[in-house]
N, C-alpha and C positions, 0 to 999 in steps of 0.2 A: 869379277863381281859374282860371290857364290849364289848359286841357283838352287833352290830345293822345292818341292812340293811343300804345301803348309798341311802339317797335322789336322786333321778333320777333329771339331769338337765332339763331346758325348752327346750335346743337343741334337747333333745332326745325325749322328748313328743312329739316335733313337726315331728321327723320322724317318729313315729308309735305309735298306742295307745297302751294304759298300761292296757286295760280292756281284759281279755282273753275271748275267744269264749265261750259261754253258752254250758255247756253238754247237748247232746241230745242222750235221749234214741233210741236205734235202733227200727225201725218200727215193728219187730217180736222179741220174745224171744230169748235172749242170750242162744246159745246152749251148750257152753262151758264155765266153771269158770274154769282159770289157775292161779296158784301162783308162785311169785318166789322172791328173794331178789334183783335182776337185770335184769329190762326188758331192751334189747339192740335190736333196731329198726334200723334195715339195716344189712344185711349179708355179705357186703363187707370186705375188709382186715381190716379197723377199727373196725366193729362189730366183726368179727372172734377173733380178737385181745382183745377186751374187754371180749367177752365171755371165750376166753383162760385163761385170769388171774382169771377172776371171779371163773372160774371153780379150777382154781389151789389153790385159795383162801378156797375151799370148799363150795362155795356159789351156790345156785340153781338160774341157769340162763336162762331166756327165751330168745329166739333170733327168730326173724322174718326177712323174706325177700321177696321182691316182686317175684323174679324167684324161680326157685326150685333149684338153685346151690348156694353154699357158696363160698365166694372168691372176688366176685365184679369184680375187674381190671383182676385179673387173670383168671377169670372163666367165668362168665357171661357176664361181658363186652369185653372178648376176648382179653385184651390187656396183653398177656402172655409173655413179654419179660419185666424183671425186670430193671427199669430204677434207676442205682446206679451210684455214683461218684467213681473214681479210688481208691482215698486213702482210703475212707471209706471200701471199698469192700476189699482192700489189706489187711486190718488190722481186716476185721470181726467185726467191732465194730457196731452192732447192737443189738436191742431186742433179749432175748432168744426165742422167739416164732419166730420171723423171721429167725432166724439162724435154727432153727428146719424146719422151712417150705423148707430152701435151702437144706438143708442135706437130707429132705425126698426127694424132687425133685432128687437129683443125685442118691439117693439109688432106686428109682422107675425105673429110665432110666439108671443106670449105668454109668451116667455123668450128668453134671450140665446144660450142653448146647446141648441137642439133635437137636436142630434145626441148630446148627452151625450159628446162625445169627451173625450179625457184630454190631449191636445196643447195646448188652448186652452180659454179661456173661452165661445168663439163657434165653433160649428161649424155649417154652414148649407146650404142646395143652392145652386148656383151659377145655376140658372134664377130663383131669387127674387131673388138679389143683384141681377141685371139690372134687374129691375122695381122693386124698392127703390132703386136708384141713380138711375134715370129720373126717378123721383117726385121725389126730391131735387133734383135740376136743374130739374125743372120749377118747384118752389116756390122754388128761389133765383131763377130767372129772375122770378117774380111778384114776390117782396119786393123784391128791387134793382131792379127795373124794367128788368132787362136782356134781351137777345134771342137765344136759342139756336138756332142752325142745327145740326142734327145730322146728319151724314152718315155712317152705317154703311155697311159693305160698300165702303169707299173707300180707296184707297192714293193717298200721294203720288209721281208719277211724275217731275216735273223741278221745278227753280226756276230763277225769273228772276232773278238775281244781278247788279247792277251793282255796282262798287265795295265798299263796306261793306254793301250792305243787300240785303235780299230784297225784290224789287217786287211778285212774284206767285209764286203754285205751281200747277201743273197737276195734277190728281189725276183718279182714275178711279173711277167707282163701277160696281159691277157687279150684275146682277139676272139671275136663270135666262131663258135663252131661252124662249119659249113651248112647251108641250108637252115641258119637259127636268125632270129632278128638282128638287126644291127645293134652296135653300141649304143647307149642313151635311148634304149626302148623302155627300159624298166628303170625306176626309180632306186637310189642308191641302197635303200634298205633291202632290197630283193637281190642285189649283186655283191654286196661288199664282202660278206662270209665267202663267195665263191673267187673273188678277186684275191683274197690271201690265202686259198688253199692251193697247195701244190700240183695236185693232181687235176688231169682235163676233166670237164664235167659235159653235162647234156647242152651247156649254153655257151662255154668258154673253153678254147683251147689257149694252153699255158707254155710260155718260154721262161725256162729258169736262168736267169744270169747271174754270175758271179762279178760283183766291181772290185777292183783290186787297183792298188798304186801302179804306175806305169814302171816303176824300178823298186826293187825290193834289196835294201842294203843291212848288211848285219849292222849290230851297235844301236845307239841311241838315236841315231837320225832319223826323222819323219821324212816319209816320201809322198805323202798325198794327205789331204785333209776333207772332212766329211762335216757338210754343214746342214743342220736341221733346220729347213726353211718350211715345216709342215705346218698346218692349219692347228694342230692340236698339241705339239711337243710330242710328236710320235716316237722319235729315237731317244729323247729324254727318257720315255716311258719304257722303250725296248731295252735301252743300254743301262736301265734302273739307276739314274744319277739323282742325286737329291733334287727334288723340285716340290712346289707347293700347288695346291688347287683351290680353289675357292675363297672364302672369307679369311682372312689373316686375323690372329687376335689382337683386340684392342691395344694400343700401346701408346706413347709419346709420338712414336714414329707414324702410326696408322691411326691417329685420334677418332677418326669418323666411322670407325669399322663397327657394323652393327652386330658384332659378337664379341663376348669378352675372352672366348675361349676359341675361336675360329669356327669355320664349317666348310669343309672340303667339297660339298655336294652342292653348294649354291654357286654356281658360275652365272656368268651373264647369259642371257637367252641366245637361242641362236636361230635362224631364219633360213627358210627355202623360199627365195625369191621366186616371182614368175611375172609375166608379161601380159597386158590386155589392151586390147584395141579399141578405140572409140568408133561405132559405125553410125551410118545414118538412120537405118531402121531397127526397131527392138529386136533383140534376140531372144530365142526360146533357151531358157535355163534349166538343166535337169538337176534337183536337190541331191549331192553325194549321199549314199547311204548313211555315213556316219555324220554327216552335218548336224544332227539334234546333240550328239556328244559335245561338240565344241561351240556351238551357239552362244551357250552363257557366257562365253569369253568375250565375244568380239566387241569392240568399242571404237569412237571415234577419240576416245580417251578426257578430251578437253572440250569445254565449249567453243572455245576460240579456233577449234581445228574441226569442229563438226560440222564441215561443208565437202561434199562429195567432190567438186572441182578443184578445191585445195588440196585436197589429198590424191587425186589422180594425177596433178601437174606436180607435186611435191617432187617425185623422182620420175618425171616423163623423159622417155630417153630418145623419142622420135617425134617430130611435128612438122608435117609437111608443109602447112598454113598457119598462119597466126590468127588466134580467136580474138574475140572482144575482151578488152581489159576489165578485171574482175578484182576487187577487194573484199578480204572476209578475215577477220580478228586480226586486222593490222595488217595483214600480208597481201601484197598485190600479185595477181597472177593471170596469165591470157588463157582464158576458156578452153576446154577441150573440144577438138573439131575432129570431124571424122578423118581416120587415118592417123590419129595420134596414138603413140604407144606408151603406157605407162607401165613402169617396173615398180612392184609393190615390196615393201619392205617397213612394216608398221608395227609398233610394239603390242597394242592391243588388238593387232590382227593376224599377221603370220609369225610373229615370233611364236618359239616354244621356249617355256622357261621353267624347267623342272628345278626341285632345289632340293631333293630329298635322297636317301640311301636307295630308295625304291625307284628311282625314275632318272637319277642323273645321267647326261649324256657320256661324260669324260670320266672312264672308270679311274677310280684312286688306286694306289699301290696294292692296297688289301683287296680292292674287288678284282685286279689283274690277276693278282696270287689265287684268288678262288677260284677263277675261270681258267687257270693254266696259262694265262697267257707269258706269264717270265718263264715258263718251262721250256726247254729245247724245242725250237719248231712251234711252238704255241702260240705265238704272236697273232692275232686276228684284227688288229688296227687301234684295239683298245676303247671304242666307243660300244654302247648299248645299243643294240639294233631295234629295240622297239621304240626308244626315244627318237631314233632316225623314222622309223614309221609313222609314229605319230607327229611328228614335226610336218612330214609331206600331208597328212590328213588335215591337220590345222590350216595348211597354206592354201590347200584345194578348197576347203570350207570357207576360208575368209573371202575367196572371190565371188562364192556364192552370196555370203553376206554382202558385199559389196553390190551384188547386181539386183538381190531379191529379198535381202534382209530388212527387217522392220525392228529390230529390237536394238538395244543398246545397254552393254552391261553397267557402263559407268555413269552414264546420263541419263538412262531411263526412257520412257516411252515417249513417242512423238517426234523423237530428234532425226531417226535414220529412215530414209525414203529409199525405196527401190530405184535401181539405175539401170534399166534393164539396155541401153544402147552399148553393151560392151562384148566384146568377144575375148574369150581365153585362148592366147595364141600357143599352139605345141606343133611338134613336127620338127624334123631334123632341119630344116631350113629356117627355123622359127629363131626369134632372138636368144632364147636360151638353148636352142641346139639339141632339145630333146623331144620324142614322141609323147612324153607324159607332161610336158608344158612346164615342169619345174626346174629350177637351177640344177646343174650335174652334180653339184655338191653345196651343202649348206654355208651361208655366212656364218664364219664363227667370230665371236668377238673375245672369246676366252677359252684357253685350254690349260695345259700343263706350262706352269712358270719355273724356270730355271731358280736353282739357289746357288748363287757363283761361290768362288772359293773364300774361306775365310781370309781376312785381310784387315789392315789398320783401320781401326775403327768400325770394322764388321767383324766380330769374333763368331758369330753364328752363319757368316756366309754372306756375300755381298748380295745386296739387294737396293732397288729406287724405291722409296717408300712415297707415301701419300705428301708428307710434308717437304719433300724434294721439289714440287712442282705447282702445288695449289697455291691460289691466290688469297684464300679465308685467311682471316687474322685470327681465329680462334678465341677471340675473348667475351664471344657472348656465353650467357649461363649456361647453354648445353654442356660446353666442355667444362665448364666449373663444376658442373653437378654431375656428370657423368665420369670423370676422371677423377682419381685419387688426388689429394693434395701434391704428394711427391711425384706423380703423373705429370700433373699440369704445370709443375715446376719445369720438369725434364723437357717438356713440349715448349714452354716460352724461351727457356735457355738454348733449345736447339734451334729456334727460330730466330735468335738475337743477332746472327750475322757477325759484323766485326765486334758487336760488344760482348759476344758470348764468354770471352776471356775473364772481362770485368765482372760477368755474373757468376760465372764458375767461381772465381776467386773472392766471390762476396761482396766487392766493392759497389755492386749495383743490384737492387731487385728486379728479377725477371719482369715484374708489372712496370716497372721504368723505362725500359728501352723499346724502341720502336721496332717490329719486326722486319725482318729484310725483305725485301721486296723485289725479288728475283728466285728464279730456280737454283737448284744447287749447281755449282761449278765442277766439273771432274776433270782431273788432269788427264785423264785417258779417255777423253771423250773422243768419239770416231764417227759420230753423226749427229743429227738433230731430228726434232719434231715440234709439232705445236698444235694442240687441239684442245678442247674442253674435256674435263673429267664427266664423261657421259655413260649414264648407266640405263641397262635394261633389265632390272632386277628379276631374280628367280621368284617363283612363287612359292608360299607358306606351306601349302598343302598338296598332297598327291591323289590324283594327277593334277597338273596345273590349269587344265580346263574346268576344274570341278566348280559348280555356280556357286557364287559368292566367294571364291578364292580372292585372296589378297597377295600384295608383293611383300616380299621379306621386309618387314618393319626395320625402319633404318638404313635400308640400302641407299637410298639417296641422299644421305646425310653427307656424305662425301663428294657429290656432284657438284659441278661450278666450274669457273674458271681457272685455267692453269697458265703459268708463264711458260714462253717457249723453253723448251728442255733440251737436254744433251743425252747421248746414246753412251755410255762408258763401255769400253772394252770389257771391263771386268764382269757387265751383265752378260756376256755373251760367251764368257768362257765356263764350262762345267766342271764340276770337280771329278777326279777320279781318272779322266779321259784326256790326253793331250792333244791329240789330233783331231777333235771335234769342237765346232764352233755352232753357235746358236744364233738364228736371224729372225726376226718378224716378231709375233706376240708372244712367244715362248721366251723372249730373254728374261733376265731376272728382275721383274718388277713385283710390287705387292697386287692384289686385289684391286685397291683402288687406284694407284697409278696406271694400272694395265687399263683402266677405262679410258685413259688419253692415250696410251702406248699401243694404238690399234689400228690407225687409219693408215690410209695410202700411202702418203709421202714418206710418213715414219717407216712404214713397211720396206719402202725404197731404199731408203738411206741406211738401215740398219743392214740389208741385204748386200748394198755397195760395200759397206763397211768390211762385213764377213767376206766377200770375195776378195777384196784387195788385201786384208789381213792374211787371208791364206796363201795368195801369192807372194806377200813379203815375206811370210814365214818360210816358205820352200826357198826364195832368192837367198835369204840370210842362214838358214840352216837352225833356226831359233823357233822354239813352241811360244805361241801365243801367252802362255802364263807368265813366261820369263819376261816378257814385256812390262808386265806390272806387278811381279812379285814383291818388289823393293818399295813399292810407292810406301810413304807419300816423299821418299828419296828420288832423286834425279835418276831417270831412265832414258837414256841417250837414243837407244834405238825405238823406245815409244814415241819419242820426238820425231824421229827420222819417219815411222810409221804415219804418224799425222801429218807431216810435211807430205807424205807421198799422196796421202788421200785428199787434202785441200788442193796440190796441185793438178789431180786429175779432175776437178770439178766437183769435188764433194765435200761441201761445208761441214765443220766439225763444231762450229760456234755459230751462234748468231752475231750479226753485227755489232761490236761494242761491247762483247761479254767482258765482265770485269767483276771483281768483287767490289769495286768501288763505284760501278755503275748501277744504281738501283731506281732508274727511270724507265720501267717495262711497261706502263700502264698504256703507253702509246701502241704498244703489240697488240693488236685484238684479232 
């Protein structure tokens, strides 16, 4: 079968440069050379899953992580409450590694939900999640006879790219300089620039590491794979491959978009989580100096949620004794008792939601260029430091609002009452493992999103769109009035399922057909996920905490239920580079679809797919793009890969998935 890279369209050329950044040698000698079959950058759940499957396949895996904990959402980001859907959870229809994680949590505590939270079936301590996941990876290496090379406190600074491949990666590992405070003493905003700088500093000693393949062959053969499993799509930005940020332009594929033209600065809010403990006696709380700046923002948000006990137990991660059963706003919970520990992650609380070019967190390509980060040796993580700092401040201010505040920006006076019997938990032995008490890294809901390669039906690059997963039927007046007649007709046609041919041929009107009641089925599906399209929208004005500020108008229009969905391999393959895969939140999704493709079990499934695909590609001597470049024609080796994924206990489709099965309402 003839294989070739598909030529990029002029549209994509206008979106982003096709010239990789030049490789820059570090200013001093590399301290260490490390070789591996698979380099996984980012130790969150997707990265851990990639490493897990690579190890189970007997491969040597290098795993780097900016913090010193593995686990991302469940550990370093503190979001240790598993977001799951009821049907998938009741059937335990997950990847094998995710099932092992759930079982290990249950074994560690003697129960799956030691926090007795009401948002999830499993809420637990972030510091324990790191220990549990490290044990899982060690055991995977033993069972699969693989080798794990774990590099915590390590960032990738530069990539050596020649033509269509990554030859090596230069990384920096940091540790405290002798006589200085330990790691996790200072928040990320105060350390991230130092972490990405080659030179030793008054705070950190650095080790410069060159990661490279175990063997180098002449010719086209690929001998290692690099997986971007970072929280913000760092390697996507550093390698300068086509990607999107923020809101996509409104179209028949993304009909609920809040912008006709798109907006790269409006991404979902990020959150520094923290832990607080209920005490018997009232505590003394000192107001932070910056509190008045953020006080106008804080709110319970909705009257049905305006109850402290409800908010405290929402993501309670430890509960040594069961309190009195309570009910508020239709939700039943057990009241907080002394010793209870709650993790806080609240939209109108510690979410920081910038949405303008003056304050956005994840830099666009233009901003990366302007700050010199696309120059050789210039990469500094691709984030706005001031946004990180303000995210840290708003989170600490939110704790003060919870315990001492009496205002509410959305519900008015008389709703919020002080709750002094609470203690902010900090210290290296605290749930977050930091002296400052905040999570080591913010919980990221959205970063850079890949644009896949042009393919049949996707001339501008592969992507998963809103209409591929949403349960909305789009017949209400909003869409008729907002979309042009031509766009609305295209929307109805795209939703027609098996009747779309009749619509295109003119034998049926789009209004006559019933929309399909399932998500898009992909021939190259390598994983699964299910969650609602859930938004934490950016704010309209800068700064986000400005008095009277509002959420971006129309951002919640796309929110709602989604059908169980798939993870296509094409969404994980970047343009330009043949030995790179993307896992986690940065796969090729639209802004609206990304609001569902971001939770724990999805991250694991995508990471598992990336790890197995990399091992398979090495076994077969074939690049991942070659598995899909002839679709919709048959791809025998793609089917072999999918069979391998399934046989290892990683589902690629939900039960009874078929174009003829449209009875998905039972999946809640």
